[in-house]
Structure formats: C-alpha cells, structure tokens
Steps between C-alpha positions, in 0.01 A plus 500: 500500500608405862449137585225445750479237780220350305705476180749295695225281660348442153839359360420149609350219289202479740233770523575704813119559555417125430283631213181532708256795433425725792171521662469854348504342151187305593332830604545609134293205378235574754464873448548516111445150346594457133138447374451554125823702478870495603546788755840668463725462804820680603704331767745708690796302626436158344793312637531161320150519359286295738214744510531626137490147364213407738289792371593441130406140530166605648403722211658843553728699258804547724785753485748467783833662602767457749831653586688168505599387143530144615141505643369631162697229303360231740149645451524471122660162509240365747214651288652335192514164665129531617401605151392839621552840330563809695704819471791534749783755519753653732413828658561702829183604678666827573540579138202332340164650422211312333427627150213259405157458647437195727214334669704363791816639657648255744797492732583275794805602710656758278364841572741538790776552244340820385679816633267661748491823291390300190219314659206726428632584152529136408162401643329788330659395173375141547147636585498717184591196293227283642179452296154576680404211723865385505664391816823537692598212717808603712697362798782683659700497825443758770692623804378429846704594813441164656610302193884477463651551152534166324847351506509473115358846445679681212647854505277606219170409685290784639214384715169678467310649788198320619200598289706714265411281202125532579536882515593520134164343388246739659343538148470130430268236644704304742351151530737377766800636696692279742785557747658189645803364675642180367779270598776431251803281473638612157852567629522188705447719808140524629361854490190693431369746231229752514293516183230717336284344231252689285248398231358812340292594192487796268140609447 
C-alpha cells in the first residue's frame, strides 16, 4: 500500500488532529441519540480516532476505517487508554464496500479521495446498508472557480462539484445541506476551502 501524506503526518508522538471531535460528530448525537440502544456507526476515514472514540464514549457501537495504518494504530491505542471499545481497521475507500447494516454512516473530510467514477456506486452501497431511519452525516470538499487549490492538496484528492453530494440523496429526507467557504491554515500557509455538508435520513 502506498504511503499517504497522512500516514507520514500521523508518525509523530502527538496527535496530528489534536484529538478533537469534529462538529459533524456532534450532529450525529443530535440526529440519532443513543437512547435505549447503541446505534451502529461506520466512520469512513477515521484518522487518529478522535470522532470514533467520541462517538463510542457517548454510547454508539463504532466501526471505523482509514487508509493510514498509523492512524488506525493510534485510534486503537487511544481507545484503549480511554477504556473505550471500538472496531478499527485499515481499508481504502476506493476498494471498500460496507457489508453490514448500520444506523449511522459518517465521514468528515474523506469523500474527496473517492475516484469520481466510484462516487455513486459507493454512496448507493452505503445507502443500501443503512437501516430505516438511519442517517448519513457527510462532509466533503468541493471545487469553486474563485477558491484556489489548497497548498497542501494531495494528488489523490478529487474535489466534488457543488451540490453533487446532495443530488445522490433525492430519495432520502435531507434534513440539512450546507455549502460554505472557510479559512484554513493547516499547511502553515493561509488558504480557503469550499465545503459541502449533508445530514440526511433514510425513510
């Protein structure tokens, strides 16, 4: 497996993402709270496990995968230190297909690594493996002509078109869809990203 930029970034003692859950993880709590049961969650692109451990700690049955082996190792180590159980493994989003049923499928900042020709196939597979009343909470980066490519962009990133993600959920109840431009300093060079975020439910 080719070493990714994130694999190199994760090979430090500290957590690259500072171990903070994303705002999207809090949306999972809001939309499908773990009341009287442990909803099953699949996280796509779990990094070092900040979101996965946050959700497991809050009462979800979490399965997570990432392309970076060091990220998955850190996820399991961080979970063990926190006394949290979750399932985490190495997988490539362009080769993986869900085979179990989930109540929540979650991804923040990973869908842009899907090959464009695989997007609909992958999303359709995720939809098919989602239980009724289950949710998808997704965030991806999109292309805008007035937003320059980020200085730390990777060659294997394929930005989505504005609204493309929303178009794949015509048959679901989309509770919220957001497009926004945000400033970033992840590479040490100030730049901007265009984002699409969706919170949608299977009826």
